[in-house]
PyMOL Python script that loads the backbone (N, CA, C, O; Angstrom):
from pymol import cmd

cmd.read_pdbstr("""\
ATOM      1  N   MET A   1       0.511  -0.827   0.091  1.00  0.00           N
ATOM      2  CA  MET A   1      -0.024  -0.423  -0.017  1.00  0.00           C
ATOM      3  C   MET A   1       0.650   1.318  -0.300  1.00  0.00           C
ATOM      4  O   MET A   1       0.128   2.249  -0.914  1.00  0.00           O
ATOM      5  N   ALA A   2       1.880   1.255   0.368  1.00  0.00           N
ATOM      6  CA  ALA A   2       2.595   2.186   0.290  1.00  0.00           C
ATOM      7  C   ALA A   2       3.057   3.100  -1.740  1.00  0.00           C
ATOM      8  O   ALA A   2       3.499   2.596  -2.773  1.00  0.00           O
ATOM      9  N   GLY A   3       2.661   4.437  -1.403  1.00  0.00           N
ATOM     10  CA  GLY A   3       2.952   4.892  -2.370  1.00  0.00           C
ATOM     11  C   GLY A   3       1.659   5.354  -3.066  1.00  0.00           C
ATOM     12  O   GLY A   3       1.590   5.810  -4.207  1.00  0.00           O
ATOM     13  N   HIS A   4       0.195   5.080  -1.820  1.00  0.00           N
ATOM     14  CA  HIS A   4      -0.857   6.191  -2.078  1.00  0.00           C
ATOM     15  C   HIS A   4      -1.286   6.231  -0.639  1.00  0.00           C
ATOM     16  O   HIS A   4      -0.727   5.573   0.238  1.00  0.00           O
ATOM     17  N   SER A   5      -2.096   6.869  -0.477  1.00  0.00           N
ATOM     18  CA  SER A   5      -2.944   7.312   0.817  1.00  0.00           C
ATOM     19  C   SER A   5      -3.986   6.818   0.629  1.00  0.00           C
ATOM     20  O   SER A   5      -4.488   6.756  -0.493  1.00  0.00           O
ATOM     21  N   ILE A   6      -4.730   6.197   2.072  1.00  0.00           N
ATOM     22  CA  ILE A   6      -5.893   5.529   2.108  1.00  0.00           C
ATOM     23  C   ILE A   6      -7.399   6.718   2.265  1.00  0.00           C
ATOM     24  O   ILE A   6      -7.415   7.494   3.220  1.00  0.00           O
ATOM     25  N   PRO A   7      -8.474   6.721   1.319  1.00  0.00           N
ATOM     26  CA  PRO A   7      -9.284   7.750   1.245  1.00  0.00           C
ATOM     27  C   PRO A   7     -10.034   7.217   2.198  1.00  0.00           C
ATOM     28  O   PRO A   7     -10.438   6.063   2.338  1.00  0.00           O
ATOM     29  N   HIS A   8     -10.278   8.791   3.257  1.00  0.00           N
ATOM     30  CA  HIS A   8     -11.570   8.461   4.059  1.00  0.00           C
ATOM     31  C   HIS A   8     -12.413   9.228   3.702  1.00  0.00           C
ATOM     32  O   HIS A   8     -12.277  10.182   2.937  1.00  0.00           O
ATOM     33  N   PHE A   9     -13.741   8.709   4.457  1.00  0.00           N
ATOM     34  CA  PHE A   9     -15.287   9.378   4.027  1.00  0.00           C
ATOM     35  C   PHE A   9     -15.847   9.281   5.540  1.00  0.00           C
ATOM     36  O   PHE A   9     -15.671   8.463   6.443  1.00  0.00           O
ATOM     37  N   GLN A  10     -16.568  10.428   5.427  1.00  0.00           N
ATOM     38  CA  GLN A  10     -17.622  10.620   7.261  1.00  0.00           C
ATOM     39  C   GLN A  10     -19.148  10.735   6.382  1.00  0.00           C
ATOM     40  O   GLN A  10     -19.304  10.799   5.163  1.00  0.00           O
ATOM     41  N   ASN A  11     -19.983  10.735   7.259  1.00  0.00           N
ATOM     42  CA  ASN A  11     -21.245  10.259   7.056  1.00  0.00           C
ATOM     43  C   ASN A  11     -21.825  11.448   7.936  1.00  0.00           C
ATOM     44  O   ASN A  11     -22.530  11.076   8.874  1.00  0.00           O
ATOM     45  N   ASP A  12     -21.603  13.144   7.755  1.00  0.00           N
ATOM     46  CA  ASP A  12     -22.362  14.460   8.570  1.00  0.00           C
ATOM     47  C   ASP A  12     -23.799  14.182   8.156  1.00  0.00           C
ATOM     48  O   ASP A  12     -24.647  14.666   8.905  1.00  0.00           O
ATOM     49  N   GLY A  13     -24.333  13.334   6.862  1.00  0.00           N
ATOM     50  CA  GLY A  13     -25.826  13.685   6.984  1.00  0.00           C
ATOM     51  C   GLY A  13     -26.833  12.597   6.906  1.00  0.00           C
ATOM     52  O   GLY A  13     -27.778  12.404   6.141  1.00  0.00           O
ATOM     53  N   GLY A  14     -26.340  11.920   7.955  1.00  0.00           N
ATOM     54  CA  GLY A  14     -27.105  10.165   8.123  1.00  0.00           C
ATOM     55  C   GLY A  14     -27.406   9.621   6.994  1.00  0.00           C
ATOM     56  O   GLY A  14     -28.588   9.331   6.809  1.00  0.00           O
ATOM     57  N   HIS A  15     -26.434   9.347   5.967  1.00  0.00           N
ATOM     58  CA  HIS A  15     -26.878   8.944   5.120  1.00  0.00           C
ATOM     59  C   HIS A  15     -27.209   7.334   5.360  1.00  0.00           C
ATOM     60  O   HIS A  15     -26.253   6.961   6.040  1.00  0.00           O
ATOM     61  N   GLY A  16     -28.102   6.159   5.141  1.00  0.00           N
ATOM     62  CA  GLY A  16     -27.794   4.826   5.340  1.00  0.00           C
ATOM     63  C   GLY A  16     -27.022   4.077   4.232  1.00  0.00           C
ATOM     64  O   GLY A  16     -26.839   2.863   4.324  1.00  0.00           O
ATOM     65  N   VAL A  17     -26.426   5.029   2.850  1.00  0.00           N
ATOM     66  CA  VAL A  17     -25.568   4.078   2.081  1.00  0.00           C
ATOM     67  C   VAL A  17     -25.244   4.890   1.344  1.00  0.00           C
ATOM     68  O   VAL A  17     -26.009   5.599   0.691  1.00  0.00           O
ATOM     69  N   ILE A  18     -23.248   4.933   1.323  1.00  0.00           N
ATOM     70  CA  ILE A  18     -22.589   5.764   0.651  1.00  0.00           C
ATOM     71  C   ILE A  18     -22.276   5.076  -0.410  1.00  0.00           C
ATOM     72  O   ILE A  18     -22.187   3.919  -0.001  1.00  0.00           O
ATOM     73  N   GLU A  19     -22.038   5.093  -1.609  1.00  0.00           N
ATOM     74  CA  GLU A  19     -21.926   4.884  -2.423  1.00  0.00           C
ATOM     75  C   GLU A  19     -20.006   5.345  -2.485  1.00  0.00           C
ATOM     76  O   GLU A  19     -19.784   6.521  -2.195  1.00  0.00           O
ATOM     77  N   ILE A  20     -18.933   4.597  -2.787  1.00  0.00           N
ATOM     78  CA  ILE A  20     -17.614   5.168  -3.183  1.00  0.00           C
ATOM     79  C   ILE A  20     -17.624   3.882  -4.042  1.00  0.00           C
ATOM     80  O   ILE A  20     -18.285   2.867  -4.257  1.00  0.00           O
ATOM     81  N   SER A  21     -15.877   4.888  -4.603  1.00  0.00           N
ATOM     82  CA  SER A  21     -15.129   4.195  -6.068  1.00  0.00           C
ATOM     83  C   SER A  21     -13.867   3.268  -5.355  1.00  0.00           C
ATOM     84  O   SER A  21     -13.298   2.536  -6.165  1.00  0.00           O
ATOM     85  N   VAL A  22     -13.424   3.214  -4.128  1.00  0.00           N
ATOM     86  CA  VAL A  22     -12.775   2.063  -3.870  1.00  0.00           C
ATOM     87  C   VAL A  22     -13.092   1.578  -2.803  1.00  0.00           C
ATOM     88  O   VAL A  22     -13.802   2.132  -1.963  1.00  0.00           O
ATOM     89  N   LYS A  23     -12.344  -0.071  -2.678  1.00  0.00           N
ATOM     90  CA  LYS A  23     -12.420  -1.019  -1.738  1.00  0.00           C
ATOM     91  C   LYS A  23     -11.825  -0.902  -0.245  1.00  0.00           C
ATOM     92  O   LYS A  23     -12.207  -1.326   0.846  1.00  0.00           O
ATOM     93  N   GLU A  24     -11.020  -0.348  -0.559  1.00  0.00           N
ATOM     94  CA  GLU A  24     -10.190   0.189   1.000  1.00  0.00           C
ATOM     95  C   GLU A  24     -10.000   1.546   1.047  1.00  0.00           C
ATOM     96  O   GLU A  24      -9.403   2.288   0.267  1.00  0.00           O
ATOM     97  N   PHE A  25     -10.848   1.871   2.523  1.00  0.00           N
ATOM     98  CA  PHE A  25     -10.898   3.436   2.930  1.00  0.00           C
ATOM     99  C   PHE A  25     -10.963   3.577   4.556  1.00  0.00           C
ATOM    100  O   PHE A  25     -11.094   2.573   5.257  1.00  0.00           O
ATOM    101  N   MET A  26     -10.878   4.678   5.019  1.00  0.00           N
ATOM    102  CA  MET A  26     -11.417   4.808   6.207  1.00  0.00           C
ATOM    103  C   MET A  26     -12.551   5.344   6.756  1.00  0.00           C
ATOM    104  O   MET A  26     -12.638   6.453   6.230  1.00  0.00           O
ATOM    105  N   CYS A  27     -13.668   5.170   7.670  1.00  0.00           N
ATOM    106  CA  CYS A  27     -14.626   5.261   8.224  1.00  0.00           C
ATOM    107  C   CYS A  27     -14.351   6.457   9.594  1.00  0.00           C
ATOM    108  O   CYS A  27     -14.071   5.962  10.686  1.00  0.00           O
ATOM    109  N   VAL A  28     -14.462   8.330   9.460  1.00  0.00           N
ATOM    110  CA  VAL A  28     -13.896   8.827  10.551  1.00  0.00           C
ATOM    111  C   VAL A  28     -15.674   9.176  11.175  1.00  0.00           C
ATOM    112  O   VAL A  28     -15.794  10.216  11.821  1.00  0.00           O
ATOM    113  N   GLY A  29     -16.958   8.306  10.959  1.00  0.00           N
ATOM    114  CA  GLY A  29     -17.844   8.650  10.860  1.00  0.00           C
ATOM    115  C   GLY A  29     -18.470  10.133  10.978  1.00  0.00           C
ATOM    116  O   GLY A  29     -18.945  10.333   9.860  1.00  0.00           O
ATOM    117  N   ALA A  30     -18.667  11.075  11.639  1.00  0.00           N
ATOM    118  CA  ALA A  30     -19.155  12.512  11.290  1.00  0.00           C
ATOM    119  C   ALA A  30     -18.187  13.557  11.816  1.00  0.00           C
ATOM    120  O   ALA A  30     -17.450  13.306  12.770  1.00  0.00           O
ATOM    121  N   SER A  31     -18.188  14.781  11.166  1.00  0.00           N
ATOM    122  CA  SER A  31     -17.380  15.811  11.888  1.00  0.00           C
ATOM    123  C   SER A  31     -16.904  15.820  12.890  1.00  0.00           C
ATOM    124  O   SER A  31     -17.700  15.319  13.683  1.00  0.00           O
ATOM    125  N   VAL A  32     -15.945  16.135  13.404  1.00  0.00           N
ATOM    126  CA  VAL A  32     -15.630  16.527  14.503  1.00  0.00           C
ATOM    127  C   VAL A  32     -16.384  17.615  15.314  1.00  0.00           C
ATOM    128  O   VAL A  32     -16.529  18.753  14.867  1.00  0.00           O
ATOM    129  N   PRO A  33     -16.796  17.272  16.364  1.00  0.00           N
ATOM    130  CA  PRO A  33     -16.403  16.949  17.690  1.00  0.00           C
ATOM    131  C   PRO A  33     -17.727  15.527  17.214  1.00  0.00           C
ATOM    132  O   PRO A  33     -18.020  14.873  18.215  1.00  0.00           O
ATOM    133  N   TYR A  34     -18.298  15.159  16.207  1.00  0.00           N
ATOM    134  CA  TYR A  34     -19.362  13.623  16.032  1.00  0.00           C
ATOM    135  C   TYR A  34     -18.517  12.612  16.011  1.00  0.00           C
ATOM    136  O   TYR A  34     -19.021  11.578  16.448  1.00  0.00           O
ATOM    137  N   ASP A  35     -17.266  12.507  15.618  1.00  0.00           N
ATOM    138  CA  ASP A  35     -16.636  11.524  14.809  1.00  0.00           C
ATOM    139  C   ASP A  35     -16.602  10.422  15.455  1.00  0.00           C
ATOM    140  O   ASP A  35     -17.133  10.497  16.563  1.00  0.00           O
ATOM    141  N   HIS A  36     -16.096   9.235  15.126  1.00  0.00           N
ATOM    142  CA  HIS A  36     -15.237   7.901  15.471  1.00  0.00           C
ATOM    143  C   HIS A  36     -13.890   7.637  15.532  1.00  0.00           C
ATOM    144  O   HIS A  36     -13.056   8.345  14.968  1.00  0.00           O
ATOM    145  N   PRO A  37     -13.630   6.684  16.167  1.00  0.00           N
ATOM    146  CA  PRO A  37     -12.148   6.340  15.997  1.00  0.00           C
ATOM    147  C   PRO A  37     -12.191   6.060  14.361  1.00  0.00           C
ATOM    148  O   PRO A  37     -13.261   5.704  13.869  1.00  0.00           O
ATOM    149  N   HIS A  38     -10.985   6.230  13.502  1.00  0.00           N
ATOM    150  CA  HIS A  38     -10.926   6.770  12.109  1.00  0.00           C
ATOM    151  C   HIS A  38      -9.808   4.714  11.797  1.00  0.00           C
ATOM    152  O   HIS A  38      -8.684   4.271  12.036  1.00  0.00           O
ATOM    153  N   VAL A  39     -11.502   4.052  10.983  1.00  0.00           N
ATOM    154  CA  VAL A  39     -11.156   2.965  11.341  1.00  0.00           C
ATOM    155  C   VAL A  39     -11.073   2.209  10.112  1.00  0.00           C
ATOM    156  O   VAL A  39     -12.192   2.112   9.608  1.00  0.00           O
ATOM    157  N   PHE A  40     -10.378   1.769   9.596  1.00  0.00           N
ATOM    158  CA  PHE A  40      -9.675   1.083   8.186  1.00  0.00           C
ATOM    159  C   PHE A  40     -10.621   0.005   7.972  1.00  0.00           C
ATOM    160  O   PHE A  40     -10.601  -1.000   8.682  1.00  0.00           O
ATOM    161  N   LEU A  41     -11.832   0.244   6.588  1.00  0.00           N
ATOM    162  CA  LEU A  41     -12.404  -1.184   6.105  1.00  0.00           C
ATOM    163  C   LEU A  41     -11.582  -1.460   5.017  1.00  0.00           C
ATOM    164  O   LEU A  41     -10.793  -0.686   4.474  1.00  0.00           O
ATOM    165  N   ASP A  42     -11.846  -2.731   4.711  1.00  0.00           N
ATOM    166  CA  ASP A  42     -11.891  -3.344   3.515  1.00  0.00           C
ATOM    167  C   ASP A  42     -12.427  -4.459   3.091  1.00  0.00           C
ATOM    168  O   ASP A  42     -12.436  -5.553   3.655  1.00  0.00           O
ATOM    169  N   MET A  43     -13.094  -4.005   1.582  1.00  0.00           N
ATOM    170  CA  MET A  43     -14.087  -4.944   1.543  1.00  0.00           C
ATOM    171  C   MET A  43     -13.906  -6.353   0.553  1.00  0.00           C
ATOM    172  O   MET A  43     -14.673  -7.275   0.277  1.00  0.00           O
ATOM    173  N   GLY A  44     -12.783  -6.094   0.249  1.00  0.00           N
ATOM    174  CA  GLY A  44     -12.446  -7.566  -0.140  1.00  0.00           C
ATOM    175  C   GLY A  44     -12.915  -7.820  -1.264  1.00  0.00           C
ATOM    176  O   GLY A  44     -12.814  -6.933  -2.112  1.00  0.00           O
ATOM    177  N   ASP A  45     -13.665  -9.281  -1.681  1.00  0.00           N
ATOM    178  CA  ASP A  45     -14.327  -9.513  -2.530  1.00  0.00           C
ATOM    179  C   ASP A  45     -15.381  -9.263  -2.925  1.00  0.00           C
ATOM    180  O   ASP A  45     -15.817  -9.429  -4.065  1.00  0.00           O
ATOM    181  N   ASP A  46     -16.136  -8.638  -1.585  1.00  0.00           N
ATOM    182  CA  ASP A  46     -17.461  -7.871  -1.550  1.00  0.00           C
ATOM    183  C   ASP A  46     -17.963  -6.237  -1.632  1.00  0.00           C
ATOM    184  O   ASP A  46     -17.581  -5.362  -0.856  1.00  0.00           O
ATOM    185  N   ASN A  47     -18.867  -6.057  -2.710  1.00  0.00           N
ATOM    186  CA  ASN A  47     -18.787  -4.869  -3.140  1.00  0.00           C
ATOM    187  C   ASN A  47     -20.124  -3.998  -2.219  1.00  0.00           C
ATOM    188  O   ASN A  47     -20.947  -3.185  -2.638  1.00  0.00           O
ATOM    189  N   GLU A  48     -19.876  -4.678  -0.549  1.00  0.00           N
ATOM    190  CA  GLU A  48     -20.366  -3.794   0.063  1.00  0.00           C
ATOM    191  C   GLU A  48     -19.718  -4.042   2.031  1.00  0.00           C
ATOM    192  O   GLU A  48     -19.619  -5.042   2.742  1.00  0.00           O
ATOM    193  N   LYS A  49     -19.455  -2.736   2.229  1.00  0.00           N
ATOM    194  CA  LYS A  49     -19.151  -2.938   3.934  1.00  0.00           C
ATOM    195  C   LYS A  49     -19.495  -1.656   4.536  1.00  0.00           C
ATOM    196  O   LYS A  49     -19.494  -0.464   4.228  1.00  0.00           O
ATOM    197  N   VAL A  50     -19.866  -2.594   5.778  1.00  0.00           N
ATOM    198  CA  VAL A  50     -20.658  -1.729   6.752  1.00  0.00           C
ATOM    199  C   VAL A  50     -20.001  -1.363   8.233  1.00  0.00           C
ATOM    200  O   VAL A  50     -19.807  -2.321   8.982  1.00  0.00           O
ATOM    201  N   CYS A  51     -19.695  -0.208   8.641  1.00  0.00           N
ATOM    202  CA  CYS A  51     -18.204   0.463   9.273  1.00  0.00           C
ATOM    203  C   CYS A  51     -18.970   0.317  10.584  1.00  0.00           C
ATOM    204  O   CYS A  51     -19.956   1.001  10.857  1.00  0.00           O
ATOM    205  N   PRO A  52     -18.291  -0.912  11.622  1.00  0.00           N
ATOM    206  CA  PRO A  52     -18.673  -1.550  12.816  1.00  0.00           C
ATOM    207  C   PRO A  52     -19.081  -0.144  14.113  1.00  0.00           C
ATOM    208  O   PRO A  52     -19.679  -0.361  15.167  1.00  0.00           O
ATOM    209  N   TYR A  53     -18.646   1.028  13.724  1.00  0.00           N
ATOM    210  CA  TYR A  53     -19.239   2.502  14.811  1.00  0.00           C
ATOM    211  C   TYR A  53     -20.063   2.800  14.475  1.00  0.00           C
ATOM    212  O   TYR A  53     -20.922   3.164  15.278  1.00  0.00           O
ATOM    213  N   CYS A  54     -20.296   2.830  13.178  1.00  0.00           N
ATOM    214  CA  CYS A  54     -21.359   3.995  12.949  1.00  0.00           C
ATOM    215  C   CYS A  54     -22.647   3.138  11.973  1.00  0.00           C
ATOM    216  O   CYS A  54     -23.589   3.769  11.493  1.00  0.00           O
ATOM    217  N   SER A  55     -22.541   2.152  11.856  1.00  0.00           N
ATOM    218  CA  SER A  55     -23.199   1.544  10.754  1.00  0.00           C
ATOM    219  C   SER A  55     -23.722   2.275   9.417  1.00  0.00           C
ATOM    220  O   SER A  55     -24.825   2.299   8.871  1.00  0.00           O
ATOM    221  N   THR A  56     -22.447   2.878   9.106  1.00  0.00           N
ATOM    222  CA  THR A  56     -22.793   3.619   7.641  1.00  0.00           C
ATOM    223  C   THR A  56     -22.756   2.167   6.864  1.00  0.00           C
ATOM    224  O   THR A  56     -22.033   1.272   7.301  1.00  0.00           O
ATOM    225  N   LEU A  57     -23.615   1.964   5.627  1.00  0.00           N
ATOM    226  CA  LEU A  57     -23.314   1.107   4.845  1.00  0.00           C
ATOM    227  C   LEU A  57     -22.407   1.929   3.785  1.00  0.00           C
ATOM    228  O   LEU A  57     -22.447   3.141   3.576  1.00  0.00           O
ATOM    229  N   TYR A  58     -21.596   0.980   3.184  1.00  0.00           N
ATOM    230  CA  TYR A  58     -20.450   1.410   1.982  1.00  0.00           C
ATOM    231  C   TYR A  58     -20.369   0.454   0.827  1.00  0.00           C
ATOM    232  O   TYR A  58     -19.797  -0.635   0.860  1.00  0.00           O
ATOM    233  N   ARG A  59     -20.975   0.952  -0.155  1.00  0.00           N
ATOM    234  CA  ARG A  59     -20.904   0.261  -1.481  1.00  0.00           C
ATOM    235  C   ARG A  59     -20.514   0.794  -2.208  1.00  0.00           C
ATOM    236  O   ARG A  59     -20.839   1.928  -2.559  1.00  0.00           O
ATOM    237  N   TYR A  60     -19.565  -0.005  -2.709  1.00  0.00           N
ATOM    238  CA  TYR A  60     -18.683   0.435  -4.421  1.00  0.00           C
ATOM    239  C   TYR A  60     -19.449   0.478  -6.018  1.00  0.00           C
ATOM    240  O   TYR A  60     -20.347  -0.121  -6.610  1.00  0.00           O
ATOM    241  N   ASN A  61     -18.716   1.310  -6.212  1.00  0.00           N
ATOM    242  CA  ASN A  61     -19.992   1.689  -7.069  1.00  0.00           C
ATOM    243  C   ASN A  61     -18.358   2.022  -8.630  1.00  0.00           C
ATOM    244  O   ASN A  61     -17.943   3.173  -8.772  1.00  0.00           O
ATOM    245  N   HIS A  62     -17.950   1.228  -9.229  1.00  0.00           N
ATOM    246  CA  HIS A  62     -16.410   1.646 -10.196  1.00  0.00           C
ATOM    247  C   HIS A  62     -17.011   2.782 -10.949  1.00  0.00           C
ATOM    248  O   HIS A  62     -16.145   3.616 -11.214  1.00  0.00           O
ATOM    249  N   ALA A  63     -18.064   3.068 -11.336  1.00  0.00           N
ATOM    250  CA  ALA A  63     -18.245   3.818 -12.032  1.00  0.00           C
ATOM    251  C   ALA A  63     -18.085   5.599 -11.325  1.00  0.00           C
ATOM    252  O   ALA A  63     -18.551   6.541 -11.965  1.00  0.00           O
ATOM    253  N   LEU A  64     -17.426   5.798 -10.064  1.00  0.00           N
ATOM    254  CA  LEU A  64     -17.313   7.002  -9.574  1.00  0.00           C
ATOM    255  C   LEU A  64     -15.991   7.260  -9.713  1.00  0.00           C
ATOM    256  O   LEU A  64     -15.280   6.275  -9.914  1.00  0.00           O
ATOM    257  N   LYS A  65     -15.381   8.511  -9.649  1.00  0.00           N
ATOM    258  CA  LYS A  65     -14.283   8.801  -9.520  1.00  0.00           C
ATOM    259  C   LYS A  65     -13.583   8.654  -7.887  1.00  0.00           C
ATOM    260  O   LYS A  65     -14.262   8.359  -6.904  1.00  0.00           O
ATOM    261  N   ALA A  66     -11.955   8.952  -7.846  1.00  0.00           N
ATOM    262  CA  ALA A  66     -11.728   8.405  -6.645  1.00  0.00           C
ATOM    263  C   ALA A  66     -12.061   8.848  -5.627  1.00  0.00           C
ATOM    264  O   ALA A  66     -12.497   8.136  -4.722  1.00  0.00           O
ATOM    265  N   THR A  67     -11.919  10.276  -5.528  1.00  0.00           N
ATOM    266  CA  THR A  67     -12.701  11.175  -4.276  1.00  0.00           C
ATOM    267  C   THR A  67     -14.015  11.307  -4.580  1.00  0.00           C
ATOM    268  O   THR A  67     -14.521  11.989  -3.690  1.00  0.00           O
ATOM    269  N   GLN A  68     -14.938  10.951  -5.508  1.00  0.00           N
ATOM    270  CA  GLN A  68     -16.404  11.731  -5.518  1.00  0.00           C
ATOM    271  C   GLN A  68     -17.056  10.122  -4.945  1.00  0.00           C
ATOM    272  O   GLN A  68     -16.494   9.030  -4.860  1.00  0.00           O
ATOM    273  N   THR A  69     -18.481  10.551  -4.613  1.00  0.00           N
ATOM    274  CA  THR A  69     -18.760   9.882  -3.788  1.00  0.00           C
ATOM    275  C   THR A  69     -20.867  10.018  -4.133  1.00  0.00           C
ATOM    276  O   THR A  69     -21.140  11.079  -4.695  1.00  0.00           O
ATOM    277  N   GLU A  70     -21.801   9.341  -3.920  1.00  0.00           N
ATOM    278  CA  GLU A  70     -23.232   9.099  -3.754  1.00  0.00           C
ATOM    279  C   GLU A  70     -23.482   9.134  -2.386  1.00  0.00           C
ATOM    280  O   GLU A  70     -22.650   8.769  -1.556  1.00  0.00           O
ATOM    281  N   PRO A  71     -24.621   9.569  -2.104  1.00  0.00           N
ATOM    282  CA  PRO A  71     -24.726  11.151  -2.494  1.00  0.00           C
ATOM    283  C   PRO A  71     -23.146  12.392  -2.466  1.00  0.00           C
ATOM    284  O   PRO A  71     -21.949  12.174  -2.278  1.00  0.00           O
ATOM    285  N   ALA A  72     -23.641  13.195  -2.647  1.00  0.00           N
ATOM    286  CA  ALA A  72     -21.765  13.892  -2.818  1.00  0.00           C
ATOM    287  C   ALA A  72     -21.471  14.408  -1.147  1.00  0.00           C
ATOM    288  O   ALA A  72     -22.146  14.353  -0.118  1.00  0.00           O
ATOM    289  N   GLY A  73     -20.376  14.822  -1.417  1.00  0.00           N
ATOM    290  CA  GLY A  73     -19.692  15.376   0.317  1.00  0.00           C
ATOM    291  C   GLY A  73     -19.694  14.702   1.490  1.00  0.00           C
ATOM    292  O   GLY A  73     -19.924  14.996   2.663  1.00  0.00           O
ATOM    293  N   CYS A  74     -19.290  13.435   0.715  1.00  0.00           N
ATOM    294  CA  CYS A  74     -18.990  12.689   1.999  1.00  0.00           C
ATOM    295  C   CYS A  74     -17.480  12.499   1.952  1.00  0.00           C
ATOM    296  O   CYS A  74     -17.006  11.550   2.577  1.00  0.00           O
ATOM    297  N   THR A  75     -16.644  13.355   1.235  1.00  0.00           N
ATOM    298  CA  THR A  75     -15.007  12.474   1.678  1.00  0.00           C
ATOM    299  C   THR A  75     -14.390  13.460   2.383  1.00  0.00           C
ATOM    300  O   THR A  75     -14.247  14.655   2.123  1.00  0.00           O
ATOM    301  N   PHE A  76     -13.972  12.661   3.507  1.00  0.00           N
ATOM    302  CA  PHE A  76     -13.311  13.494   4.786  1.00  0.00           C
ATOM    303  C   PHE A  76     -11.913  14.217   4.410  1.00  0.00           C
ATOM    304  O   PHE A  76     -10.933  13.686   3.889  1.00  0.00           O
ATOM    305  N   THR A  77     -12.085  15.682   4.843  1.00  0.00           N
ATOM    306  CA  THR A  77     -10.937  16.692   4.150  1.00  0.00           C
ATOM    307  C   THR A  77     -10.037  16.985   5.930  1.00  0.00           C
ATOM    308  O   THR A  77     -10.092  18.191   6.172  1.00  0.00           O
ATOM    309  N   ASN A  78      -9.717  16.642   6.435  1.00  0.00           N
ATOM    310  CA  ASN A  78      -8.665  17.247   7.547  1.00  0.00           C
ATOM    311  C   ASN A  78      -8.366  18.281   7.145  1.00  0.00           C
ATOM    312  O   ASN A  78      -7.445  18.686   6.436  1.00  0.00           O
ATOM    313  N   GLN A  79      -9.413  18.844   7.754  1.00  0.00           N
ATOM    314  CA  GLN A  79      -9.034  20.767   7.975  1.00  0.00           C
ATOM    315  C   GLN A  79      -7.956  21.098   8.537  1.00  0.00           C
ATOM    316  O   GLN A  79      -7.170  21.920   8.067  1.00  0.00           O
ATOM    317  N   ALA A  80      -7.779  20.375   9.809  1.00  0.00           N
ATOM    318  CA  ALA A  80      -6.245  20.846  10.845  1.00  0.00           C
ATOM    319  C   ALA A  80      -5.243  20.430   9.247  1.00  0.00           C
ATOM    320  O   ALA A  80      -5.094  21.509   8.673  1.00  0.00           O
ATOM    321  N   ALA A  81      -4.906  19.867   8.835  1.00  0.00           N
ATOM    322  CA  ALA A  81      -4.132  19.580   7.744  1.00  0.00           C
ATOM    323  C   ALA A  81      -4.183  20.837   6.620  1.00  0.00           C
ATOM    324  O   ALA A  81      -3.149  21.335   6.175  1.00  0.00           O
ATOM    325  N   ALA A  82      -5.295  21.201   6.293  1.00  0.00           N
ATOM    326  CA  ALA A  82      -5.265  21.930   5.361  1.00  0.00           C
ATOM    327  C   ALA A  82      -4.612  23.336   5.485  1.00  0.00           C
ATOM    328  O   ALA A  82      -4.583  24.091   4.513  1.00  0.00           O
TER     329      ALA A  82
END
""", "prot")
cmd.dss("prot")
cmd.show_as("cartoon", "prot")
cmd.util.cbc("prot")
cmd.orient("prot")
């Protein structure tokens, strides 16, 4: 995995399902102060994965771009690093 960063996703909108274009990612829950421990998730051969902390269902969608989500706006941006 060296040489690339793992995308992080958040669920501020309380969406039941978030579609993403990667199978290895981090879920942060929602924005601070409502986040949870940043947990690494790997779909493996599956096309869906549920976060064990916030119960967000992530669904793989190969048609999306790397940082694109459906619904839009669920890509986490670390404001402290920006």
